[in-house]
KOLDREN-574290 format. One record per residue (C-alpha): x, y, z; residue number from 1. Coordinates in pm, 1 decimal. Layout:
<<X, Y, Z>, NUM>;
...
***
This chain:
<<28617.8, 14640.9, -15614.7>, 1>;
<<28275.7, 14488.2, -15591.1>, 2>;
<<28026.1, 14793.8, -15555.3>, 3>;
<<27858.0, 14796.7, -15202.8>, 4>;
<<27565.7, 15034.4, -15139.7>, 5>;
<<27548.8, 15171.7, -14773.5>, 6>;
<<27768.1, 14868.0, -14661.6>, 7>;
<<27439.7, 14625.5, -14720.5>, 8>;
<<27344.8, 14602.0, -15074.9>, 9>;
<<27542.8, 14439.8, -15317.2>, 10>;
<<27527.0, 14150.1, -15561.7>, 11>;
<<27728.7, 13936.6, -15299.5>, 12>;
<<27434.8, 14005.9, -15039.3>, 13>;
<<27160.7, 13968.3, -15275.4>, 14>;
<<27303.5, 13593.0, -15380.6>, 15>;
<<27301.9, 13514.4, -15003.7>, 16>;
<<26932.9, 13605.6, -14951.3>, 17>;
<<26833.5, 13414.6, -15253.8>, 18>;
<<26794.3, 13078.1, -15370.0>, 19>;
<<27038.0, 12977.8, -15649.2>, 20>;
<<26751.6, 12947.5, -15898.5>, 21>;
<<26597.7, 13283.1, -15793.6>, 22>;
<<26929.0, 13457.9, -15801.3>, 23>;
<<27000.2, 13306.6, -16147.3>, 24>;
<<26668.0, 13438.2, -16287.1>, 25>;
<<26726.8, 13777.2, -16137.1>, 26>;
<<27033.9, 13842.6, -16306.7>, 27>;
<<26839.9, 13769.8, -16652.8>, 28>;
<<26582.0, 13984.0, -16568.0>, 29>;
<<26785.5, 14279.6, -16438.1>, 30>;
<<26851.1, 14440.2, -16771.5>, 31>;
<<26471.6, 14435.0, -16836.2>, 32>;
<<26406.9, 14648.9, -16512.3>, 33>;
<<26250.2, 14992.2, -16617.2>, 34>;
<<26168.2, 15297.6, -16426.4>, 35>;
<<26414.8, 15268.0, -16114.3>, 36>;
<<26264.7, 15484.2, -15823.8>, 37>;
<<26574.6, 15573.3, -15577.2>, 38>;
<<26500.9, 15657.2, -15222.3>, 39>;
<<26707.7, 15652.4, -14924.2>, 40>;
<<26761.2, 15292.4, -14805.7>, 41>;
<<26525.4, 15132.2, -15073.5>, 42>;
<<26466.1, 15125.7, -15456.6>, 43>;
<<26149.1, 15027.0, -15636.8>, 44>;
<<26120.3, 14900.1, -16012.8>, 45>;
<<25924.3, 14789.3, -16284.3>, 46>;
<<25940.7, 14460.6, -16474.5>, 47>;
<<25771.8, 14340.0, -16792.3>, 48>;
<<25491.8, 14102.4, -16783.6>, 49>;
<<25136.2, 14055.7, -16786.5>, 50>;
<<25061.8, 14223.8, -16575.7>, 51>;
<<25344.5, 14442.8, -16532.9>, 52>;
<<25522.1, 14385.4, -16208.3>, 53>;
<<25672.8, 14606.5, -15959.7>, 54>;
<<25943.2, 14519.2, -15685.6>, 55>;
<<26098.2, 14690.7, -15400.3>, 56>;
<<26425.1, 14604.1, -15245.9>, 57>;
<<26511.4, 14774.0, -14903.2>, 58>;
<<26794.1, 14810.1, -14692.9>, 59>;
<<26676.6, 15078.6, -14496.2>, 60>;
<<26632.6, 14893.3, -14159.3>, 61>;
<<27013.5, 14771.6, -14178.3>, 62>;
<<26879.9, 14420.4, -14295.4>, 63>;
<<26844.5, 14318.2, -14664.0>, 64>;
<<26474.6, 14264.3, -14772.0>, 65>;
<<26219.7, 14360.2, -14976.3>, 66>;
<<25890.5, 14218.9, -15178.9>, 67>;
<<25658.8, 14204.1, -15463.0>, 68>;
<<25351.2, 14048.7, -15560.0>, 69>;
<<25465.4, 13738.8, -15707.3>, 70>;
<<25411.9, 13510.7, -15428.1>, 71>;
<<25722.1, 13320.5, -15464.9>, 72>;
<<25931.3, 13229.9, -15286.4>, 73>;
<<25746.5, 13170.9, -14946.0>, 74>;
<<26054.8, 13089.7, -14723.1>, 75>;
<<26163.8, 13436.6, -14653.5>, 76>;
<<26429.2, 13454.7, -14927.1>, 77>;
<<26416.2, 13733.8, -15197.5>, 78>;
<<26255.6, 13643.8, -15501.6>, 79>;
<<26394.4, 13680.0, -15867.9>, 80>;
<<26204.7, 14016.8, -15888.0>, 81>;
<<26348.3, 14189.4, -15602.8>, 82>;
<<26700.8, 14044.5, -15718.6>, 83>;
<<26648.9, 14197.6, -16059.1>, 84>;
<<26557.5, 14529.8, -15883.7>, 85>;
<<26854.5, 14504.7, -15664.9>, 86>;
<<27099.2, 14439.0, -15950.3>, 87>;
<<26954.2, 14701.4, -16173.9>, 88>;
<<27005.3, 14972.6, -15857.9>, 89>;
<<27361.2, 14849.5, -15850.9>, 90>;
<<27397.2, 14921.2, -16231.2>, 91>;
<<27254.1, 15233.2, -16162.5>, 92>;
<<27478.5, 15348.3, -15904.8>, 93>;
<<27804.8, 15260.2, -16118.0>, 94>;
<<27633.3, 15477.7, -16357.6>, 95>;
<<27556.6, 15750.1, -16127.7>, 96>;
<<27797.8, 15722.1, -15837.0>, 97>;
<<27734.9, 16080.2, -15704.2>, 98>;
<<27366.6, 15937.6, -15560.5>, 99>;
<<27525.8, 15692.3, -15347.5>, 100>;
<<27763.9, 15803.3, -15031.7>, 101>;
<<27992.8, 15558.7, -14861.2>, 102>;
<<27833.3, 15413.2, -14515.4>, 103>;
<<27950.6, 15635.7, -14210.7>, 104>;
<<28068.9, 15344.7, -13981.8>, 105>;
<<28019.0, 15390.4, -13591.3>, 106>;
<<28326.1, 15338.3, -13378.0>, 107>;
<<28157.6, 15026.7, -13285.7>, 108>;
<<28113.2, 14911.1, -13665.5>, 109>;
<<28503.2, 15013.6, -13718.2>, 110>;
<<28600.5, 14786.4, -13413.4>, 111>;
<<28376.7, 14477.1, -13497.9>, 112>;
<<28508.2, 14487.3, -13844.6>, 113>;
<<28853.2, 14450.2, -13742.5>, 114>;
<<28817.7, 14144.3, -13526.6>, 115>;
<<28940.8, 13821.8, -13602.8>, 116>;
<<28712.0, 13510.6, -13596.4>, 117>;
<<28841.6, 13401.7, -13261.7>, 118>;
<<28765.1, 13750.7, -13122.3>, 119>;
<<28429.1, 13739.2, -13248.8>, 120>;
<<28347.3, 13404.0, -13097.8>, 121>;
<<28478.0, 13557.5, -12752.2>, 122>;
<<28259.7, 13851.1, -12809.1>, 123>;
<<27961.6, 13650.8, -12838.2>, 124>;
<<28066.1, 13427.8, -12559.3>, 125>;
<<28087.5, 13738.2, -12334.5>, 126>;
<<27719.8, 13869.9, -12454.8>, 127>;
<<27573.1, 13526.3, -12400.7>, 128>;
<<27678.1, 13518.4, -12051.3>, 129>;
<<27584.9, 13922.8, -12006.6>, 130>;
<<27225.8, 13842.7, -11953.0>, 131>;
<<26932.7, 13604.7, -12026.3>, 132>;
<<26802.6, 13841.7, -12283.8>, 133>;
<<27103.0, 13847.2, -12480.8>, 134>;
<<27126.7, 13467.4, -12463.1>, 135>;
<<26805.0, 13428.6, -12596.6>, 136>;
<<26852.9, 13650.7, -12896.3>, 137>;
<<27178.2, 13446.6, -12973.2>, 138>;
<<26980.1, 13145.1, -12935.4>, 139>;
<<26709.0, 13234.1, -13146.0>, 140>;
<<26937.3, 13377.9, -13438.9>, 141>;
<<27143.3, 13035.8, -13429.2>, 142>;
<<26805.1, 12834.5, -13444.5>, 143>;
<<26684.9, 13033.6, -13757.8>, 144>;
<<27034.3, 13027.9, -13927.2>, 145>;
<<27083.5, 12653.4, -13891.5>, 146>;
<<26740.7, 12532.6, -13932.8>, 147>;
<<26714.1, 12357.7, -13622.2>, 148>;
<<26414.0, 12538.2, -13456.2>, 149>;
<<26252.1, 12289.8, -13198.5>, 150>;
<<26432.2, 12445.8, -12915.6>, 151>;
<<26345.4, 12776.9, -13025.6>, 152>;
<<25967.1, 12650.3, -13038.2>, 153>;
<<25989.5, 12520.7, -12718.1>, 154>;
<<26120.0, 12848.9, -12577.4>, 155>;
<<25819.1, 13020.6, -12778.1>, 156>;
<<25575.5, 12767.8, -12607.7>, 157>;
<<25713.0, 12826.0, -12260.6>, 158>;
<<25704.2, 13199.9, -12307.1>, 159>;
<<25341.2, 13197.5, -12419.9>, 160>;
<<25244.0, 12979.6, -12134.9>, 161>;
<<25423.1, 13210.7, -11884.6>, 162>;
<<25287.7, 13548.2, -12032.1>, 163>;
<<24914.2, 13428.4, -12025.5>, 164>;
<<24922.5, 13217.9, -11715.1>, 165>;
<<24699.9, 13419.6, -11452.6>, 166>;
<<24410.7, 13216.5, -11355.8>, 167>;
<<24051.7, 13304.0, -11184.8>, 168>;
<<23896.4, 13635.3, -11262.9>, 169>;
<<24068.2, 13910.8, -11426.1>, 170>;
<<23945.7, 14265.2, -11327.8>, 171>;
<<23959.9, 14548.0, -11554.6>, 172>;
<<24309.1, 14656.5, -11473.8>, 173>;
<<24441.1, 14304.1, -11435.1>, 174>;
<<24285.6, 14237.5, -11781.4>, 175>;
<<24451.2, 14569.8, -11942.9>, 176>;
<<24822.3, 14464.3, -11826.3>, 177>;
<<24789.8, 14111.5, -11918.7>, 178>;
<<24627.6, 14234.9, -12262.1>, 179>;
<<24936.5, 14451.5, -12280.4>, 180>;
<<25177.8, 14178.9, -12232.9>, 181>;
<<24980.6, 13943.6, -12483.6>, 182>;
<<25012.6, 14217.6, -12760.3>, 183>;
<<25383.5, 14234.4, -12703.9>, 184>;
<<25402.3, 13855.9, -12707.1>, 185>;
<<25197.1, 13850.2, -13043.0>, 186>;
<<25405.2, 14126.9, -13201.6>, 187>;
<<25732.9, 13922.2, -13129.2>, 188>;
<<25564.6, 13601.3, -13303.7>, 189>;
<<25464.3, 13829.4, -13566.2>, 190>;
<<25847.9, 13916.8, -13649.6>, 191>;
<<25933.8, 13556.7, -13696.9>, 192>;
<<25638.0, 13516.4, -13937.4>, 193>;
<<25756.9, 13842.4, -14126.0>, 194>;
<<26115.0, 13724.6, -14151.9>, 195>;
<<25988.9, 13404.1, -14320.6>, 196>;
<<25995.9, 13139.6, -14044.8>, 197>;
<<25608.4, 13063.8, -14028.7>, 198>;
<<25691.8, 12711.6, -13899.6>, 199>;
<<25845.7, 12851.1, -13596.3>, 200>;
<<25520.0, 13027.2, -13501.3>, 201>;
<<25236.7, 12787.8, -13590.4>, 202>;
<<25211.8, 12615.2, -13258.0>, 203>;
<<25303.2, 12911.3, -13031.0>, 204>;
<<25015.8, 13118.1, -13190.4>, 205>;
<<24756.5, 12812.3, -13141.3>, 206>;
<<24860.8, 12801.8, -12772.3>, 207>;
<<24820.2, 13180.1, -12756.3>, 208>;
<<24483.4, 13167.3, -12891.2>, 209>;
<<24394.8, 12864.5, -12687.4>, 210>;
<<24463.6, 13053.1, -12351.8>, 211>;
<<24330.7, 13391.3, -12449.0>, 212>;
<<24000.6, 13189.7, -12520.1>, 213>;
<<24039.3, 13063.9, -12166.5>, 214>;
<<24101.1, 13392.1, -12012.9>, 215>;
<<23817.5, 13601.5, -12192.7>, 216>;
<<23596.0, 13344.9, -12021.1>, 217>;
<<23636.5, 13490.7, -11687.8>, 218>;
<<23804.6, 13879.2, -11772.4>, 219>;
<<23664.7, 14211.7, -11762.6>, 220>;
<<23791.4, 14336.8, -12079.6>, 221>;
<<23662.4, 14690.0, -12103.1>, 222>;
<<23968.4, 14819.3, -12294.7>, 223>;
<<23951.5, 14568.6, -12529.3>, 224>;
<<24327.7, 14457.1, -12488.7>, 225>;
<<24290.7, 14087.9, -12473.2>, 226>;
<<24047.8, 14084.7, -12752.7>, 227>;
<<24246.5, 14296.5, -12976.3>, 228>;
<<24559.4, 14043.8, -12889.8>, 229>;
<<24347.4, 13772.5, -12994.0>, 230>;
<<24222.1, 13905.5, -13311.5>, 231>;
<<24608.8, 13981.5, -13413.3>, 232>;
<<24696.0, 13637.7, -13300.9>, 233>;
<<24403.7, 13480.0, -13526.6>, 234>;
<<24507.1, 13700.1, -13830.1>, 235>;
<<24864.5, 13554.6, -13785.3>, 236>;
<<24778.7, 13208.7, -13718.5>, 237>;
<<24583.9, 13177.1, -14052.3>, 238>;
<<24892.7, 13325.2, -14254.2>, 239>;
<<25142.9, 13124.6, -14071.6>, 240>;
<<24926.0, 12789.4, -14147.4>, 241>;
<<24903.2, 12908.4, -14493.4>, 242>;
<<25289.2, 12975.8, -14548.7>, 243>;
<<25391.0, 12681.9, -14353.1>, 244>;
<<25169.2, 12457.8, -14562.1>, 245>;
<<24980.8, 12310.4, -14260.0>, 246>;
<<24755.9, 12035.2, -14348.9>, 247>;
<<24417.4, 12120.7, -14169.1>, 248>;
<<24080.1, 12141.8, -14325.0>, 249>;
<<23948.2, 12231.3, -13987.8>, 250>;
<<24173.5, 12525.1, -13930.3>, 251>;
<<23901.3, 12759.8, -14077.5>, 252>;
<<23654.8, 12609.6, -13830.8>, 253>;
<<23869.8, 12641.1, -13537.7>, 254>;
<<23946.8, 13009.0, -13593.8>, 255>;
<<23586.4, 13093.7, -13642.7>, 256>;
<<23523.7, 12926.5, -13316.5>, 257>;
<<23758.7, 13116.4, -13136.4>, 258>;
<<23681.7, 13457.0, -13315.5>, 259>;
<<23324.0, 13463.6, -13306.6>, 260>;
<<23282.7, 13402.0, -12890.1>, 261>;
<<23563.8, 13650.6, -12871.3>, 262>;
<<23342.1, 13926.3, -13069.3>, 263>;
<<23051.3, 13817.1, -12876.8>, 264>;
<<23208.9, 13870.9, -12551.4>, 265>;
<<23324.7, 14201.6, -12659.5>, 266>;
<<22971.1, 14284.2, -12766.2>, 267>;
<<22848.5, 14186.8, -12405.6>, 268>;
<<23108.5, 14395.8, -12239.7>, 269>;
<<22957.1, 14720.8, -12369.3>, 270>;
<<22614.4, 14700.0, -12238.4>, 271>;
<<22575.4, 15135.8, -12275.6>, 272>;
<<22662.7, 15133.8, -12632.8>, 273>;
<<22417.1, 15280.3, -12826.4>, 274>;
<<22326.3, 15169.2, -13186.4>, 275>;
<<22327.7, 14827.2, -13359.6>, 276>;
<<22588.9, 14573.5, -13208.9>, 277>;
<<22892.9, 14531.3, -13420.4>, 278>;
<<22884.4, 14186.1, -13601.2>, 279>;
<<23180.5, 13941.3, -13637.3>, 280>;
<<23381.7, 14019.9, -13947.2>, 281>;
<<23247.6, 13756.2, -14164.1>, 282>;
<<23480.9, 13524.9, -13959.2>, 283>;
<<23461.6, 13213.5, -14178.4>, 284>;
<<23485.6, 13424.2, -14505.1>, 285>;
<<23789.0, 13614.7, -14374.5>, 286>;
<<23951.0, 13291.2, -14272.1>, 287>;
<<23891.3, 13110.3, -14598.8>, 288>;
<<24047.7, 13424.2, -14768.9>, 289>;
<<24373.6, 13395.8, -14568.6>, 290>;
<<24403.7, 13006.0, -14594.2>, 291>;
<<24281.7, 12944.1, -14963.4>, 292>;
<<24468.4, 12993.7, -15306.3>, 293>;
<<24155.1, 13081.4, -15485.2>, 294>;
<<24082.0, 13399.7, -15636.6>, 295>;
<<24007.2, 13664.6, -15415.9>, 296>;
<<23651.0, 13776.2, -15359.0>, 297>;
<<23633.5, 14157.9, -15339.0>, 298>;
<<23297.7, 14140.2, -15152.4>, 299>;
<<23513.9, 14081.8, -14826.1>, 300>;
<<23645.8, 14435.8, -14867.3>, 301>;
<<23323.0, 14544.3, -14717.3>, 302>;
<<23265.4, 14319.5, -14463.6>, 303>;
<<23596.0, 14365.2, -14247.4>, 304>;
<<23751.5, 14672.5, -14096.9>, 305>;
<<24134.7, 14547.5, -14187.0>, 306>;
<<24111.9, 14395.6, -14527.0>, 307>;
<<24446.3, 14215.9, -14633.1>, 308>;
<<24515.3, 14451.3, -14946.9>, 309>;
<<24849.0, 14282.5, -15022.1>, 310>;
<<24704.2, 13921.7, -15016.9>, 311>;
<<24419.3, 14064.1, -15250.2>, 312>;
<<24665.6, 14217.6, -15457.9>, 313>;
<<24886.5, 13920.5, -15520.0>, 314>;
<<24599.1, 13676.8, -15588.6>, 315>;
<<24432.7, 13933.5, -15800.0>, 316>;
<<24810.5, 13972.6, -16018.9>, 317>;
<<24819.7, 13608.2, -16046.0>, 318>;
<<24475.4, 13570.7, -16184.7>, 319>;
<<24550.6, 13859.1, -16426.3>, 320>;
<<24270.7, 14052.9, -16304.3>, 321>;
<<24426.9, 14374.6, -16331.9>, 322>;
<<24094.7, 14590.5, -16323.4>, 323>;
<<23987.3, 14442.4, -15987.3>, 324>;
<<24365.8, 14483.5, -15863.7>, 325>;
<<24331.8, 14860.3, -15951.4>, 326>;
<<23986.3, 14862.3, -15732.5>, 327>;
<<24201.6, 14691.1, -15438.3>, 328>;
<<24436.5, 14980.3, -15462.0>, 329>;
<<24139.0, 15259.4, -15476.3>, 330>;
<<24004.1, 15101.1, -15171.7>, 331>;
<<24346.3, 15076.6, -14997.9>, 332>;
<<24423.6, 15444.8, -15084.9>, 333>;
<<24087.0, 15559.5, -14958.6>, 334>;
<<24152.3, 15359.3, -14611.6>, 335>;
<<24512.3, 15536.5, -14603.4>, 336>;
<<24646.4, 15168.1, -14613.6>, 337>;
<<24963.0, 15276.4, -14810.6>, 338>;
<<25246.5, 15362.6, -14613.5>, 339>;
<<25655.3, 15354.7, -14643.6>, 340>;
<<25661.0, 15301.5, -14278.2>, 341>;
<<25500.8, 14967.3, -14259.2>, 342>;
<<25544.2, 14851.3, -14599.2>, 343>;
<<25915.8, 14711.6, -14653.3>, 344>;
<<25799.7, 14357.0, -14724.1>, 345>;
<<25422.5, 14494.2, -14816.4>, 346>;
<<25333.7, 14545.9, -14437.3>, 347>;
<<25242.9, 14173.1, -14325.6>, 348>;
<<24991.0, 14161.6, -14623.0>, 349>;
<<24779.2, 14486.4, -14517.0>, 350>;
<<24964.4, 14777.9, -14613.2>, 351>;
<<25054.3, 14891.0, -14986.5>, 352>;
<<25378.6, 15028.2, -15063.5>, 353>;
<<25360.8, 15400.6, -15207.2>, 354>;
<<25590.5, 15331.3, -15505.1>, 355>;
<<25359.4, 14998.2, -15617.9>, 356>;
<<25073.8, 15227.9, -15591.6>, 357>;
<<25221.9, 15517.4, -15804.8>, 358>;
<<25313.1, 15261.1, -16061.0>, 359>;
<<25001.7, 15099.9, -16087.0>, 360>;
<<24807.5, 15429.1, -16131.4>, 361>;
<<25064.0, 15560.7, -16392.2>, 362>;
<<25023.4, 15225.0, -16572.7>, 363>;
<<24640.9, 15285.5, -16593.0>, 364>;
<<24672.9, 15644.9, -16734.4>, 365>;
<<24565.8, 15814.3, -16383.4>, 366>;
<<24868.0, 16016.8, -16314.2>, 367>;
<<24643.5, 16260.0, -16074.0>, 368>;
<<24561.2, 15963.7, -15858.2>, 369>;
<<24912.8, 15853.5, -15837.6>, 370>;
<<25009.8, 16188.2, -15706.7>, 371>;
<<24710.1, 16230.3, -15473.8>, 372>;
<<24808.3, 15893.4, -15321.2>, 373>;
<<25175.1, 16007.9, -15265.4>, 374>;
<<25079.6, 16344.0, -15143.6>, 375>;
<<24870.0, 16154.5, -14899.6>, 376>;
<<25161.4, 15952.8, -14770.9>, 377>;
<<25359.2, 16255.9, -14736.1>, 378>;
<<25110.8, 16434.2, -14506.5>, 379>;
<<25068.7, 16129.5, -14305.2>, 380>;
<<25442.9, 16035.6, -14280.4>, 381>;
<<25621.9, 16360.0, -14361.9>, 382>;
<<25998.6, 16294.9, -14435.5>, 383>;
<<26256.2, 16344.6, -14691.4>, 384>;
<<26190.2, 15966.5, -14810.0>, 385>;
<<25824.0, 16021.8, -14862.0>, 386>;
<<25918.9, 16362.1, -15037.8>, 387>;
<<26161.1, 16190.1, -15270.2>, 388>;
<<25905.3, 15912.4, -15360.0>, 389>;
<<25670.8, 16207.8, -15452.9>, 390>;
<<25913.1, 16373.3, -15654.2>, 391>;
<<26011.6, 16081.5, -15833.2>, 392>;
<<25653.6, 16011.3, -15961.0>, 393>;
<<25600.7, 16388.2, -16028.0>, 394>;
<<25899.0, 16393.3, -16243.6>, 395>;
<<25753.4, 16120.2, -16471.6>, 396>;
<<25457.0, 16307.8, -16541.0>, 397>;
<<25610.1, 16653.1, -16560.1>, 398>;
<<25474.9, 16799.3, -16255.5>, 399>;
<<25795.0, 16828.4, -16063.6>, 400>;
<<25808.6, 17186.2, -16004.7>, 401>;
<<25436.6, 17196.6, -15899.6>, 402>;
<<25464.7, 16904.8, -15628.6>, 403>;
<<25789.6, 17064.2, -15491.1>, 404>;
<<25636.9, 17370.6, -15457.0>, 405>;
<<25308.6, 17215.7, -15276.2>, 406>;
<<25554.4, 17009.4, -15040.5>, 407>;
<<25748.0, 17294.0, -14959.9>, 408>;
<<25445.8, 17492.3, -14868.3>, 409>;
<<25303.5, 17218.5, -14661.2>, 410>;
<<25627.3, 17182.9, -14481.2>, 411>;
<<25602.8, 17558.5, -14387.1>, 412>;
<<25249.0, 17548.9, -14275.1>, 413>;
<<25356.9, 17253.9, -14079.9>, 414>;
<<25659.3, 17436.4, -13933.2>, 415>;
<<25447.8, 17725.5, -13826.1>, 416>;
<<25200.9, 17468.0, -13654.0>, 417>;
<<25453.9, 17301.3, -13501.5>, 418>;
<<25683.0, 17604.1, -13365.0>, 419>;
<<26026.0, 17465.4, -13554.7>, 420>;
<<26134.5, 17413.4, -13912.3>, 421>;
<<26247.7, 17021.6, -13875.1>, 422>;
<<26063.0, 16913.7, -14176.7>, 423>;
<<26132.3, 17210.6, -14407.9>, 424>;
<<26506.6, 17201.3, -14317.1>, 425>;
<<26527.7, 16845.8, -14399.7>, 426>;
<<26362.0, 16880.7, -14749.3>, 427>;
<<26565.2, 17176.8, -14831.0>, 428>;
<<26890.0, 16977.1, -14736.3>, 429>;
<<26735.4, 16688.6, -14950.8>, 430>;
<<26732.2, 16974.5, -15236.9>, 431>;
<<27103.8, 17087.9, -15153.7>, 432>;
<<26982.7, 17428.0, -15051.1>, 433>;
<<27187.3, 17474.2, -14750.9>, 434>;
<<27158.2, 17855.7, -14714.6>, 435>;
<<26782.0, 17796.0, -14732.6>, 436>;
<<26779.1, 17584.5, -14469.7>, 437>;
<<26973.5, 17829.8, -14244.8>, 438>;
<<26751.2, 18080.2, -14335.2>, 439>;
<<26453.6, 17865.1, -14201.1>, 440>;
<<26652.9, 17767.0, -13866.9>, 441>;
<<26719.9, 18175.7, -13807.4>, 442>;
<<26331.4, 18222.2, -13872.7>, 443>;
<<26164.6, 17907.3, -13713.4>, 444>;
<<26437.7, 17678.7, -13545.8>, 445>;
<<26565.6, 17355.3, -13695.3>, 446>;
<<26393.5, 17092.5, -13463.7>, 447>;
<<26532.2, 16755.1, -13478.3>, 448>;
<<26709.9, 16852.5, -13793.7>, 449>;
<<26967.3, 17041.2, -13640.1>, 450>;
<<27179.8, 16726.9, -13653.5>, 451>;
<<27180.7, 16666.5, -14030.9>, 452>;
<<27205.2, 17047.3, -14077.1>, 453>;
<<27498.3, 17070.3, -13868.9>, 454>;
<<27692.7, 16759.9, -14025.1>, 455>;
<<27611.1, 16946.9, -14374.7>, 456>;
<<27783.7, 17276.8, -14282.2>, 457>;
<<28075.5, 17150.7, -14041.8>, 458>;
<<28332.7, 17188.5, -14319.8>, 459>;
<<28217.4, 17507.5, -14457.9>, 460>;
<<28115.7, 17690.3, -14131.8>, 461>;
<<28231.0, 17486.4, -13804.5>, 462>;
<<28119.8, 17780.6, -13587.6>, 463>;
<<27770.6, 17752.3, -13715.8>, 464>;
<<27753.5, 17388.7, -13698.4>, 465>;
<<27849.9, 17438.3, -13339.5>, 466>;
<<27593.7, 17691.1, -13249.6>, 467>;
<<27327.1, 17441.0, -13378.1>, 468>;
<<27424.6, 17216.6, -13099.0>, 469>;
<<27314.7, 17452.2, -12827.5>, 470>;
<<26950.7, 17407.8, -12804.1>, 471>;
<<27031.9, 17042.7, -12734.5>, 472>;
<<27269.8, 17127.7, -12482.2>, 473>;
<<27016.8, 17331.9, -12316.3>, 474>;
<<26781.3, 17057.5, -12302.4>, 475>;
<<26999.4, 16805.2, -12171.2>, 476>;
<<27118.7, 17047.7, -11887.8>, 477>;
<<26739.3, 17057.6, -11787.6>, 478>;
<<26792.7, 16715.1, -11637.8>, 479>;
<<26970.5, 16589.2, -11351.3>, 480>;
<<27012.6, 16197.9, -11429.0>, 481>;
<<27305.6, 16031.1, -11561.8>, 482>;
<<27221.0, 15980.3, -11918.0>, 483>;
<<27163.6, 16338.3, -11969.2>, 484>;
<<27503.6, 16437.7, -11811.9>, 485>;
<<27674.9, 16206.6, -12071.8>, 486>;
<<27491.4, 16377.2, -12308.6>, 487>;
<<27606.6, 16710.5, -12209.4>, 488>;
<<27961.9, 16591.6, -12200.2>, 489>;
<<27916.5, 16446.0, -12539.3>, 490>;
<<27765.6, 16774.9, -12711.5>, 491>;
<<28041.7, 16977.7, -12552.2>, 492>;
<<28283.9, 16756.5, -12704.2>, 493>;
<<28130.1, 16792.1, -13036.5>, 494>;
<<28113.7, 17170.6, -13019.5>, 495>;
<<28450.0, 17180.0, -12877.9>, 496>;
<<28599.8, 17009.4, -13202.3>, 497>;
<<28397.7, 17211.2, -13416.2>, 498>;
<<28512.5, 17562.7, -13255.2>, 499>;
<<28879.3, 17439.5, -13254.7>, 500>;
<<28847.5, 17400.1, -13642.1>, 501>;
<<28681.8, 17748.2, -13646.4>, 502>;
<<28976.8, 17887.9, -13465.8>, 503>;
<<28788.7, 17986.5, -13140.2>, 504>;
<<28829.5, 17696.0, -12913.5>, 505>;
<<28985.9, 17925.0, -12647.0>, 506>;
<<28692.1, 18131.7, -12609.1>, 507>;
<<28457.4, 17789.4, -12560.9>, 508>;
<<28696.4, 17646.7, -12307.3>, 509>;
<<28640.9, 17955.6, -12110.4>, 510>;
<<28265.2, 17903.3, -12152.6>, 511>;
<<28291.2, 17553.5, -12026.5>, 512>;
<<28480.9, 17649.8, -11755.8>, 513>;
<<28204.9, 17896.2, -11657.0>, 514>;
<<27933.2, 17632.5, -11700.8>, 515>;
<<28122.2, 17426.6, -11461.0>, 516>;
<<28120.4, 17726.8, -11191.1>, 517>;
<<27749.6, 17749.2, -11238.1>, 518>;
<<27657.4, 17389.0, -11191.6>, 519>;
<<27938.6, 17322.6, -10934.7>, 520>;
<<27650.0, 17134.2, -10704.7>, 521>;
<<27611.3, 16885.9, -10980.4>, 522>;
<<27876.3, 16631.4, -10867.2>, 523>;
<<27780.7, 16386.8, -11138.6>, 524>;
<<27788.9, 16645.2, -11417.9>, 525>;
<<28134.2, 16737.2, -11322.1>, 526>;
<<28233.8, 16376.1, -11313.6>, 527>;
<<28118.7, 16308.5, -11653.5>, 528>;
<<28283.6, 16647.2, -11788.2>, 529>;
<<28582.8, 16489.1, -11606.5>, 530>;
<<28556.1, 16173.7, -11763.7>, 531>;
<<28560.5, 16374.7, -12126.4>, 532>;
<<28846.5, 16552.2, -12047.3>, 533>;
<<28698.6, 16868.4, -12094.0>, 534>;
<<28856.8, 17196.1, -11958.6>, 535>;
<<28865.5, 17261.9, -11586.0>, 536>;
***
């Protein structure tokens, strides 16, 4: 049987998400991949070359993706380097199967997996008829899958027009609300760009910029929401034009004409501001960087508040400028632009992947800088993922025990500050120390980590697993809405199952009946308990 990791990463899915040529090249490179760094839902690896290249395959979001700095392909498919890392990860899994657990399918996943083609068609039709939003999602997916995006572009243009339609003067309150809507609209367009469909958003983004330009001419944008949406849209438009190979020598000039008045109005809206006025971010120079394929000019990093670190790295790598690339990494680390959260495909050009940063520092003989950068990521984004990335690097430089102790001490200090041991429990479970995790719960509480801890002990100590549900039960009972009552019923069902396994279900059934008496005036709660067939 073909190996599938987490129900998503397999040779077949890699083949589907890559062009035939890139997949074939990835197969040839797979055996050359070195230093596989595994994390939950993702893996990073090094490939030989001049310079050495790092790539990430990522399936943590439920969709297969990844990225590297090779710059190809630009169509949204996986490049050969990501394919190679994916295939190397699968080979690693065959050799160490204990590192990978089969996916736990939800009841809905199991049900959908068993549907026939006709039943799936019927289900899609029902969803399309359920609401305009459902129909729009399905229409969008169909357009992107078939390549016929004309209707999708028309829908996006219509949405842009509806969102940015207000006429006349916008006071501060109106500007804030319209700016908030504009921000959500631009985020939606960015999602299409990140997914590899720049041709879909070029026209909608240009219309967005045009309409925002008009709105700003007569708006009290004191919160800066409209200006922020405009700057974001301008950045995305530049990338979309580049990725879609738009012919347009005047694009940079057009963008600078939009950006500069926008920034000037932003300064005029703050008459009480002290100190020198904020100058435009070298608008034409920034736009030239975004649109050109020339060597990166590192001086731009000093003239913009949001340098495109990923773009700079890609172009410096292509030019073989390793020293300058490392300078960009240094700047990104100093600016806290290294993130697991935003770097699945290198963060839309602006964020760097922690694994990539660590590999570059290690290759440059700077292990302390690699550990410092990963510790900073762990502090900003504390999780088992950032913990494992840190330890993966530490193991390569013989500092595993030191970094593990540091992370645990940081997690304990955070627990004492937050009033619960959620992070510390998570890290101990990552280390397989269930007893230590339970000890932390007794001392500090589990926080949000009670779910994974209950799962970890449900077979060996079901009664303790049931008790871990109690804080959640109490929290839901403090509310009086239908959703909370449904959660109360679900928690009680889970606890009853665990107490049954522990041989004490009768005592818990008596507790449920007592709860019914205590909350006898909450008719909706009793209705949900009845629907769950809990004891009366």
